[in-house]
C-alpha positions as CSV (number, residue, x, y, z in Angstrom):
1,X,36.8,39.0,-18.0
2,X,34.8,38.0,-15.0
3,X,31.6,39.1,-16.8
4,X,32.4,36.9,-19.8
5,X,33.1,33.9,-17.6
6,X,29.9,34.4,-15.7
7,X,27.8,34.7,-18.9
8,X,29.6,31.6,-20.3
9,X,28.8,29.6,-17.2
10,X,25.2,30.8,-17.1
11,X,24.8,29.8,-20.8
12,X,26.3,26.4,-20.2
13,X,23.9,25.9,-17.2
14,X,20.9,26.9,-19.3
15,X,21.9,24.5,-22.0
16,X,22.3,21.7,-19.5
17,X,18.9,22.4,-18.0
18,X,17.2,22.6,-21.4
19,X,18.8,19.2,-22.3
20,X,17.4,17.7,-19.0
21,X,13.9,19.1,-19.6
22,X,13.9,18.0,-23.3
23,X,14.9,14.5,-22.2
24,X,11.3,14.0,-21.2
25,X,9.2,13.7,-24.4
26,X,6.1,15.9,-23.9
27,X,4.0,13.3,-25.6
28,X,4.9,10.8,-23.0
29,X,3.2,12.7,-20.3
30,X,-0.1,12.1,-22.0
31,X,0.4,8.3,-22.0
32,X,-1.9,6.2,-19.8
33,X,0.1,5.8,-16.6
34,X,-0.9,2.2,-15.8
35,X,0.1,1.1,-19.3
36,X,3.4,3.1,-19.5
37,X,4.6,2.0,-16.1
38,X,3.0,-1.5,-16.0
39,X,4.6,-2.4,-19.3
40,X,8.0,-2.8,-17.6
41,X,8.8,-6.2,-16.3
42,X,11.8,-5.0,-14.2
43,X,12.5,-2.2,-11.8
44,X,14.9,0.6,-12.7
45,X,18.5,0.4,-11.6
46,X,18.3,3.8,-9.9
47,X,18.6,4.2,-6.1
48,X,15.4,3.4,-4.3
49,X,13.0,6.4,-4.2
50,X,9.2,6.6,-3.7
51,X,7.6,9.5,-5.6
52,X,4.3,11.0,-4.7
53,X,1.5,9.5,-2.7
54,X,0.4,5.9,-2.1
55,X,-2.5,6.4,-4.5
56,X,-0.8,8.7,-7.1
57,X,2.9,8.0,-7.6
58,X,5.7,5.6,-8.8
59,X,9.1,4.5,-7.7
60,X,12.7,3.9,-8.7
61,X,14.9,1.1,-7.5
62,X,12.2,-1.3,-6.2
63,X,13.3,-4.8,-5.1
64,X,11.5,-8.0,-5.9
65,X,10.3,-10.1,-3.0
66,X,11.7,-13.6,-3.7
67,X,8.9,-15.9,-4.8
68,X,9.6,-18.3,-2.0
69,X,11.5,-18.0,1.3
70,X,11.8,-19.9,4.5
71,X,8.8,-18.2,6.0
72,X,6.8,-16.7,3.1
73,X,5.5,-17.2,-0.4
74,X,4.6,-14.5,-2.9
75,X,1.1,-15.2,-4.4
76,X,-0.4,-14.6,-7.8
77,X,3.0,-14.3,-9.5
78,X,1.4,-13.7,-12.9
79,X,0.6,-10.2,-11.8
80,X,4.3,-9.3,-11.3
81,X,3.3,-7.2,-8.3
82,X,5.8,-8.6,-5.8
83,X,8.1,-5.5,-6.0
84,X,8.6,-3.1,-3.1
85,X,10.8,-0.5,-1.6
86,X,13.8,-2.3,0.1
87,X,12.3,-1.2,3.4
88,X,9.0,-3.0,2.6
89,X,10.8,-6.2,1.5
90,X,12.8,-6.2,4.7
91,X,9.6,-5.6,6.7
92,X,7.7,-8.5,5.1
93,X,10.5,-10.9,5.7
94,X,10.8,-9.7,9.3
95,X,7.0,-10.1,9.9
96,X,7.0,-13.5,8.3
97,X,9.6,-14.7,10.8
98,X,7.5,-13.3,13.6
99,X,4.4,-15.1,12.2
100,X,6.4,-18.3,12.4
101,X,7.2,-17.7,16.0
102,X,3.5,-17.1,16.7
103,X,2.5,-20.5,15.3
104,X,1.8,-19.9,11.6
105,X,4.2,-21.4,9.0
106,X,4.8,-17.9,7.8
107,X,2.9,-15.6,5.4
108,X,1.2,-15.7,2.1
109,X,2.1,-12.2,0.6
110,X,-0.3,-10.8,-2.0
111,X,0.2,-7.6,-4.1
112,X,2.9,-5.1,-3.2
113,X,3.6,-3.0,-6.3
114,X,4.5,-3.3,-9.9
115,X,8.3,-3.1,-10.7
116,X,8.1,0.7,-11.2
117,X,5.0,1.3,-9.1
118,X,2.3,3.5,-10.5
119,X,-1.4,2.7,-11.1
120,X,-2.3,-0.9,-11.9
121,X,-4.5,-1.9,-14.8
122,X,-6.9,-3.7,-12.4
123,X,-7.6,-3.6,-8.7
124,X,-6.0,-1.2,-6.3
125,X,-6.2,2.6,-6.0
126,X,-3.0,2.5,-3.9
127,X,0.0,0.2,-4.0
128,X,1.8,2.8,-6.2
129,X,5.0,3.6,-4.5
130,X,6.3,0.3,-3.1
131,X,5.1,0.9,0.5
132,X,1.8,-1.0,0.5
133,X,1.4,-4.8,0.8
134,X,-1.5,-7.2,1.1
135,X,-1.0,-10.2,3.4
136,X,-3.5,-13.0,3.2
137,X,-5.7,-14.0,6.2
138,X,-5.1,-17.6,5.2
139,X,-2.4,-19.2,7.5
140,X,0.0,-21.0,5.1
141,X,-0.6,-24.7,4.9
142,X,2.4,-25.2,2.7
143,X,5.4,-23.0,1.7
144,X,6.2,-25.1,-1.3
145,X,3.2,-24.2,-3.5
146,X,3.9,-24.3,-7.3
147,X,3.3,-21.2,-9.4
148,X,0.1,-22.9,-10.7
149,X,-1.1,-23.6,-7.2
150,X,-0.5,-20.0,-6.2
151,X,-2.7,-18.8,-9.0
152,X,-5.6,-21.0,-8.0
153,X,-5.6,-21.2,-4.2
154,X,-7.8,-18.7,-2.4
155,X,-7.6,-16.9,0.9
156,X,-10.3,-17.1,3.5
157,X,-12.7,-14.4,4.8
158,X,-12.5,-13.7,8.5
159,X,-15.6,-11.5,8.4
160,X,-19.3,-12.6,8.1
161,X,-21.4,-11.6,5.2
162,X,-23.4,-9.1,7.3
163,X,-20.1,-7.5,8.2
164,X,-20.9,-7.6,12.0
165,X,-19.0,-10.6,13.1
166,X,-16.1,-12.9,12.5
167,X,-16.1,-16.3,10.9
168,X,-14.7,-19.6,12.1
169,X,-11.5,-18.8,10.3
170,X,-10.6,-16.1,12.8
171,X,-8.2,-17.3,15.5
172,X,-6.2,-15.8,18.4
173,X,-3.1,-16.1,16.1
174,X,-4.7,-13.7,13.7
175,X,-4.8,-11.1,16.4
176,X,-1.2,-11.8,17.4
177,X,0.0,-11.5,13.8
178,X,-1.8,-8.2,13.4
179,X,-0.3,-6.9,16.6
180,X,3.1,-7.8,15.3
181,X,2.4,-6.2,12.0
182,X,1.2,-2.9,13.6
183,X,3.9,-2.7,16.3
184,X,6.7,-2.2,13.9
185,X,7.8,1.5,13.9
186,X,8.1,1.4,10.1
187,X,4.3,1.0,9.8
188,X,2.0,4.0,9.2
189,X,-1.3,2.0,9.4
190,X,-2.8,-1.4,8.8
191,X,-6.2,-1.7,7.1
192,X,-8.6,-4.5,8.2
193,X,-12.3,-5.3,8.0
194,X,-14.4,-3.4,10.6
195,X,-15.3,-6.6,12.4
196,X,-11.6,-7.3,13.0
197,X,-11.0,-3.9,14.5
198,X,-14.0,-4.3,16.7
199,X,-12.8,-7.7,17.9
200,X,-9.4,-6.2,18.7
201,X,-11.0,-3.3,20.6
202,X,-13.1,-5.8,22.6
203,X,-10.0,-7.3,24.1
204,X,-7.8,-4.1,24.2
205,X,-6.0,-2.8,27.2
206,X,-4.4,0.7,27.6
207,X,-1.0,-0.8,26.9
208,X,-2.3,-1.8,23.4
209,X,-2.9,1.8,22.3
210,X,0.3,2.4,20.4
211,X,-0.2,-0.5,17.9
212,X,-4.0,-0.6,18.0
213,X,-4.1,3.0,17.0
214,X,-2.6,2.0,13.6
215,X,-5.3,-0.6,12.9
216,X,-7.8,1.1,10.7
217,X,-11.2,-0.3,9.6
218,X,-12.0,-0.2,5.9
219,X,-14.2,-2.1,3.5
220,X,-12.9,-4.9,1.2
221,X,-10.3,-6.3,3.7
222,X,-11.9,-9.5,4.9
223,X,-9.6,-11.8,2.9
224,X,-6.4,-9.9,3.7
225,X,-4.9,-7.2,5.7
226,X,-3.1,-4.3,4.1
227,X,0.1,-2.9,5.6
228,X,1.2,0.7,4.7
229,X,4.7,1.9,5.7
230,X,5.8,5.4,6.5
231,X,7.8,7.3,3.9
232,X,11.4,6.0,4.2
233,X,14.2,8.3,5.2
234,X,15.8,9.8,2.1
235,X,12.6,9.6,-0.1
236,X,12.1,13.4,-0.1
237,X,9.5,13.2,-2.8
238,X,7.3,10.7,-0.9
239,X,4.1,12.2,0.5
240,X,3.1,11.0,4.0
241,X,-0.6,10.2,4.3
242,X,-2.6,12.9,6.0
243,X,-4.3,13.1,8.5
244,X,-2.0,10.9,10.5
245,X,-3.3,8.0,12.5
246,X,-2.7,9.9,15.7
247,X,-4.9,12.7,14.4
248,X,-7.6,10.2,13.3
249,X,-7.6,8.6,16.7
250,X,-7.2,11.8,18.8
251,X,-4.4,10.2,20.7
252,X,-6.5,7.1,21.5
253,X,-6.7,3.7,20.1
254,X,-9.4,4.4,17.5
255,X,-12.0,2.1,19.2
256,X,-14.5,4.8,20.2
257,X,-15.1,6.0,16.6
258,X,-14.9,2.5,15.3
259,X,-17.7,1.2,17.6
260,X,-19.9,4.3,17.2
261,X,-19.6,4.7,13.4
262,X,-19.2,1.2,12.0
263,X,-21.7,-0.5,14.3
264,X,-24.4,2.3,14.2
265,X,-24.1,4.7,11.2
266,X,-22.6,2.2,8.7
267,X,-24.0,-1.2,9.5
268,X,-27.3,0.1,11.0
269,X,-27.9,3.5,9.4
270,X,-30.4,5.8,11.3
271,X,-33.8,6.3,9.8
272,X,-34.3,8.9,7.1
273,X,-34.9,12.5,8.3
274,X,-37.5,13.0,5.6
275,X,-35.1,15.5,3.8
276,X,-34.4,14.9,0.2
277,X,-31.2,12.9,-0.4
278,X,-28.1,14.9,-0.9
279,X,-26.7,15.3,-4.4
280,X,-24.4,12.3,-5.2
281,X,-20.7,13.2,-5.0
282,X,-19.0,13.7,-8.4
283,X,-17.5,10.5,-9.8
284,X,-13.8,10.1,-8.8
285,X,-11.4,9.1,-11.5
286,X,-9.9,5.7,-10.9
287,X,-6.0,5.8,-11.0
288,X,-6.1,3.4,-13.9
289,X,-7.4,6.4,-15.9
290,X,-4.5,8.7,-14.9
291,X,-1.9,9.8,-17.5
292,X,1.7,10.3,-16.6
293,X,0.9,14.0,-16.3
294,X,-1.3,13.3,-13.4
295,X,1.6,11.7,-11.4
296,X,4.7,13.4,-10.0
297,X,7.1,14.6,-12.8
298,X,9.6,12.0,-11.9
299,X,7.2,9.3,-13.1
300,X,7.6,10.3,-16.7
301,X,11.4,9.7,-16.2
302,X,10.8,6.4,-14.5
303,X,8.6,5.3,-17.4
304,X,11.3,6.1,-19.9
305,X,14.2,4.6,-18.1
306,X,15.7,1.4,-19.8
């Protein structure tokens, strides 16, 4: 009798598992991920979860940053990328209030993620799991911009064209906002133009190390800075970025490697050694070329949810 009950339970479990697996249409996994996920105008109604990595993933239960708040405005609304993990939305609202205390009216918030995350059809390699956000370097002049105005207004570059210095748009308040952004324990790292990191290093003290360590130089961030949050508690399928910022900085503030590499090797490369150039690296696929099969298995489910 026990044997029959066991076999019956095993059979029922196998059927249930097969039904779960068959719920994902195998053909769906070959769909272009940016199209399959980007076609949805709304998030799923599942609990908030980030799946995969910042540059290869998707998300359930993202929340839309309200278009306008007392200390922020979401920009470029036509992109529908003002969706993030609830922890990111809370963070942005908190930071906007701190910016108002520093002296700005608040923040202009650029891209966060699509309603279901995933690769976008244009632009970013990351911003795929609701934990990345771009914040404009332009201090808000108005927090009552219309949708049309938000499509046409531009941010300002705080980095000179030669990448070595800062423009007249850089102010002490920019440094204070970045300090506030990177000091929050929810933050993994903040990406800025190299000239910004160098300026922050120039005025750094040992007490600044914990937050300055998280400020990381990267190209293409002269009009905005990019905040990346740690994987939230409970998002077990979220992949933390490696190496960690502490490993990148060897326990320091990241200023030594910044000044030696960006100022010398990158901006002023050493003369050629006379050796033939190395073979170019193989072309990297852009995330907009990914299929759902290239993403975590949960993303096929996210794409098919109503």
